[in-house]
C-alpha positions in Angstrom: -3.5 -13.4 -17.9 -6.6 -11.0 -16.5 -7.2 -8.8 -13.6 -8.7 -11.0 -10.8 -11.9 -9.1 -10.4 -14.4 -10.4 -7.7 -17.2 -9.1 -5.8 -14.8 -7.6 -3.0 -12.0 -6.3 -5.3 -12.0 -4.6 -8.3 -9.3 -3.4 -10.6 -8.6 -1.0 -12.9 -5.7 -0.5 -15.2 -5.2 3.2 -16.0 -2.5 4.4 -18.8 0.8 5.9 -17.1 1.0 8.4 -19.9 -1.7 8.5 -22.7 0.6 9.7 -25.6 3.0 6.6 -24.8 2.7 3.1 -24.1 4.5 3.2 -20.7 2.5 0.6 -19.0 -0.4 1.2 -16.5 -1.1 2.0 -13.1 -3.3 -1.0 -11.0 -6.0 0.8 -9.0 -7.4 -1.9 -6.7 -10.5 -0.8 -5.0 -11.5 -3.1 -2.0 -15.1 -3.0 -2.4 -17.2 -4.0 0.9 -18.7 -0.4 1.4 -21.7 -1.8 3.3 -19.0 -3.0 5.9 -16.5 0.1 5.8 -14.5 -2.3 3.5 -13.8 -4.6 6.4 -11.2 -7.2 5.7 -12.9 -10.7 5.6 -11.6 -14.1 4.6 -13.0 -13.4 0.7 -11.1 -10.0 0.4 -8.0 -11.4 1.9 -7.8 -14.1 -0.7 -8.6 -11.5 -3.4 -5.8 -9.4 -2.4 -3.4 -12.5 -2.3 -4.5 -13.1 -6.2 -3.6 -9.7 -6.8 -0.3 -9.3 -5.8 0.4 -12.6 -7.6 -1.4 -11.0 -11.0 0.7 -7.8 -10.4 3.9 -9.7 -9.9 3.3 -11.7 -13.4 2.0 -8.3 -15.5 4.8 -6.8 -16.7 2.6 -4.2 -18.2 1.3 -2.8 -14.5 4.2 -0.3 -13.2 2.7 0.9 -10.1 -0.2 -0.3 -7.5 -2.8 2.2 -5.8 -5.0 0.6 -3.0 -7.9 2.1 -1.8 -11.7 1.6 -0.5 -14.7 1.6 -1.9 -16.8 5.2 -1.4 -20.0 4.7 0.8 -22.9 3.4 -0.9 -25.8 6.0 -1.2 -28.1 5.4 2.4 -31.6 4.1 1.9 -34.3 7.0 2.5 -34.3 8.1 6.1 -30.9 6.3 6.8 -28.0 7.7 8.0 -24.7 7.8 5.4 -22.2 5.8 6.3 -18.7 7.2 7.1 -15.8 7.0 4.4 -13.5 4.1 5.0 -10.2 2.8 3.7 -10.2 -0.1 5.3 -12.3 -0.1 9.0 -10.3 -3.2 10.0 -10.7 -7.1 9.9 -14.3 -8.5 10.1 -14.3 -9.5 13.6 -17.4 -12.0 13.3 -14.7 -14.0 11.7 -12.8 -14.1 15.0 -16.0 -15.7 17.2 -15.0 -19.0 18.5 -11.6 -19.1 17.0 -8.8 -20.4 18.8 -4.6 -20.3 18.2 -4.7 -23.1 15.7 -7.3 -21.4 13.8 -5.7 -18.1 13.6 -2.4 -19.4 12.7 -3.6 -21.1 9.8 -5.8 -17.7 8.7 -2.5 -15.5 9.4 0.3 -17.3 7.7 1.2 -16.6 4.5 -1.5 -13.7 4.8 -2.3 -11.2 2.2 -1.0 -8.0 3.8 2.6 -10.0 3.8 1.6 -10.6 -0.2 1.2 -6.8 -0.4 4.5 -6.3 1.1 5.9 -8.5 -0.9 5.2 -6.9 -4.1 8.3 -6.0 -6.2 6.6 -3.0 -7.7 6.0 0.4 -6.2 3.0 0.6 -4.1 0.5 3.5 -2.7 -2.1 3.7 -0.1 -4.9 6.2 -1.0 -6.9 6.5 2.3 -9.9 8.1 2.7 -11.3 7.8 6.1 -10.9 5.1 8.7 -7.6 3.0 8.4 -8.1 1.1 11.6 -6.6 -2.2 12.6 -6.1 -4.6 9.8 -6.6 -1.2 7.4 -3.8 0.6 8.8 -1.7 -2.8 8.4 -2.6 -2.7 4.6 -1.4 0.9 4.5 1.5 0.3 6.3 2.2 -2.5 3.6 2.6 0.1 1.0 5.4 2.0 0.1 4.0 5.2 0.0 0.7 6.3 1.9 -1.7 9.5 0.9 -4.5 10.4 2.9 -7.4 13.0 2.8 -7.6 15.2 5.7 -10.9 13.3 6.9 -8.8 10.0 7.6 -7.8 8.4 10.7 -5.8 5.7 11.8 -5.4 3.3 14.5 -4.7 0.2 16.0 -7.6 -0.4 18.4 -7.2 -4.4 18.7 -6.0 -3.9 22.4 -9.9 -3.2 23.0 -10.6 -6.6 21.9 -7.9 -8.3 24.3 -5.6 -8.6 21.4 -2.6 -6.7 19.5 -2.3 -6.4 15.9 -1.4 -9.5 13.7 -0.4 -8.2 10.2 2.6 -6.6 11.2 1.9 -3.3 12.5 4.0 -3.7 15.9 6.9 -4.2 13.5 6.2 -1.7 10.7 4.9 1.1 12.6 8.1 1.1 15.0 9.9 1.4 11.6 7.7 4.4 10.4 6.5 6.5 13.7 9.7 5.0 16.4 9.5 2.8 19.7 7.0 5.1 21.6 4.3 6.5 19.5 3.8 3.1 18.2 3.7 2.0 21.8 1.0 4.8 22.6 -1.0 3.8 18.9 -1.0 -0.2 20.2 -1.4 0.3 24.0 -4.5 2.9 24.1 -6.3 2.0 20.8 -6.9 5.7 20.0 -7.0 6.8 17.0 -5.3 9.4 15.6 -6.3 12.3 12.7 -4.3 12.8 9.4 -2.3 15.9 11.0 -1.0 13.7 13.4 -0.6 11.0 11.1 1.6 13.3 8.7 3.2 14.7 11.7 4.6 11.4 13.2 5.4 10.1 9.6 2.7 7.6 8.8 1.3 9.0 5.9 3.3 10.9 3.3 0.7 13.9 2.5 -2.3 14.9 3.2 -4.7 16.3 1.0 -8.5 17.5 0.7 -11.1 14.7 -0.3 -11.6 16.3 -3.8 -8.0 16.0 -4.1 -7.0 13.0 -3.5 -7.6 10.7 -6.3 -5.6 13.0 -8.8 -3.0 13.9 -6.3 -2.3 9.8 -5.7 -2.5 9.5 -9.6 -0.2 12.2 -10.2 2.5 10.6 -8.3 1.6 6.9 -9.5 2.6 8.4 -12.9 5.6 9.8 -12.0 6.7 6.9 -10.8 5.4 5.0 -13.2 7.5 6.7 -16.0 10.7 5.5 -14.6 12.7 2.2 -15.2 10.7 -0.7 -13.6 14.2 -2.4 -13.4 15.7 0.7 -11.7 12.6 0.5 -9.3 12.7 -2.6 -8.3 16.5 -2.5 -7.4 15.7 1.0 -5.5 12.8 -0.6 -3.4 14.7 -4.0 -2.6 17.9 -1.7 -1.4 16.0 0.6 0.6 14.3 -2.4 2.4 17.6 -3.7 3.1 18.1 -0.5 5.9 14.6 -2.2 7.8 16.9 -5.5 8.3 20.7 -4.8 8.4 22.7 -2.2 10.1 24.3 0.8 8.3 27.4 -0.7 7.8 26.0 -3.7 5.7 22.8 -1.4 4.4 25.6 0.7 2.5 27.6 -2.3 1.1 24.3 -3.5 -0.2 23.6 -0.2 -1.7 27.0 -0.1 -3.4 26.9 -3.2 -4.8 23.3 -2.5 -6.3 24.3 0.9 -7.4 27.3 -1.0 -9.4 24.7 -3.5 -10.7 23.0 -1.0 -12.3 25.6 0.0 -14.4 25.4 -3.2 -16.5 21.8 -2.7 -17.2 20.5 -1.0 -20.7 18.6 1.3 -18.6 21.6 3.1 -17.3 22.9 3.7 -20.6 19.2 5.0 -21.7 19.5 7.4 -18.8 22.6 8.8 -19.2 22.3 9.2 -22.8 18.9 11.2 -22.2 20.4 13.1 -19.7 23.2 14.6 -21.7 21.1 14.9 -24.7 18.4 16.5 -22.9 15.4 14.6 -24.1 12.9 12.2 -22.2 14.4 8.5 -21.5 12.5 5.6 -23.3 13.3 2.7 -21.1 14.0 -0.6 -22.2 13.0 -2.0 -18.8 9.9 0.2 -18.6 
């Protein structure tokens, strides 16, 4: 099954390691540069198809999501700013009522991204606003350029976030900072995003791609079976209390002792050689 390429979404498969067959990183680019990569129905449908393809494609180890760079401006026109995703396409909200929106937002693409079992990284360069901030928050790791800005400006439209930000931001930022972001609708810069815990790293724009891919390749070189167990176990902390979460971790830890990759990893450590995972 080939990668589901569309006019608004491109997927490039990048080798985890050129010297070994360790699978690929899927570099997913939202491509509506003329609209600052805003999310419309076509983008959302394409993201859902991509998430399904990732789950069904064993060769894909890690997913990196980013937005297309601005197009060259026409002569005499001002260049558009960089954007990861500048939000939802608000033109699709005109005239819509609650029943229409419930259908649009049920089983949506952001939840599909959140439910990918493999590691996901948001590579953010520029505006990540509204639905764009929510796409970033649906990824496991967020890496931003120092010209990036984050925000949930839905309050200015008489709305609140609808793709999970009221929930996921609380886990990332805490109650007070989430209230501030959502109720003011103001943007924060990359320095505050790092300080608040919204992003993992901030780098210069010229370093963003290489820095992100280095992390993706490190992760991609691990056992995919173990990574999935780790992700599922960490996610349990978001919906369970400490006592139950520790019990889930203990069971997951014990279960890995029945996997081939545990034997491979332990033997590699003792023998001081690189592990060649069965579950790559």
